[in-house]
N, C-alpha and C positions, 0 to 999 in steps of 0.2 A: 740528604738529597732534598732539593727544593721542589715542591709540588706546585703545579699551576692550579690556582683555585678558581680562576675566572676564564671565560672563553676569550681567546685572543681574536684580534681583528681578522687575521688570516683564516681562522676556523669559521668565523661568521661569514666571510666572503665565500668560502668553500661550500658552506651549507646553502647559501643563497643560490649558487650556481647549480647545486644538485636539485633544489626546489624548482628552479627555472627549467631544467632539463625534464623533470617529471611533468611539469605543466605542459610543456611542448609535446611530450609523448601522448598525453591525454587529449590535447586539442587535435592532434593528428588523427586519433582514432574516431573522434566525433566531429567530423567536418559537416558544416551546413549543406543542405541540398540546394537545388536551384530555387526552390520556393523560400529559402531562408530559414526553414526549420531544421532542427537537428534530426538526423535520420536514426531511427531506432530499428533494431532487427525485427523482422516480421513476427518471429516467435515471441519476442517480448511483448509486442503490441497485442498479440492474440492472448497471451496469458493475462495481461492487464484487463482486457475486455472480458475474458471468461471470469476473472475474479469479481469484476463489477456485476456481471450477470448473476452470479451465485449470491453475492451480497444483496442485491435488489430482490431476488427471489425469496431469500430467507426473511428479509425485512417485510415484504408484502405478506408472506405467510404468517408471520407473527402479528401483524396488524389485523389480518383477517380473523385470526384466532381471538384476539381481544374484542373485536366487534361482535363476533358470534357469541362469545361468553356474555357480553353486556346485554345483547338482545335477549338471550335466553333467561338471564337473571331478571330482566325487567318484566318478562312474561310470567315469571314464577316457575319456570321449568328448570330441570337440571342441565347446566351447561355442558355441551359436548364440544370438545376441541377437534378441529379439523373433521367435522362431521361428514363431509363428502368423500373423505379418503379412509380414515381409520376408525371413526366412530368411537372415540375414547371419552366416556362419560366421567365428569368430575363430580364426586359425591362428598 
């Protein structure tokens, strides 16, 4: 029995049609709004915003800890991390 080793032109055309149908389905789901931007669900926007807020909070907390440690070390004291909240002394 003869096996086909390569993709035929008909198979390629069929795959192209399938890809085009999928692209059309995706574009129908994400239609631009009147302003020209793609509309995202409100829940997704809220989650993105909450994620950025958490990221910025943690980043600022770490920067504050580094500054506090460096100030204490320059004075010759024992550095305390997050002194206003937990008072964890580094020894």
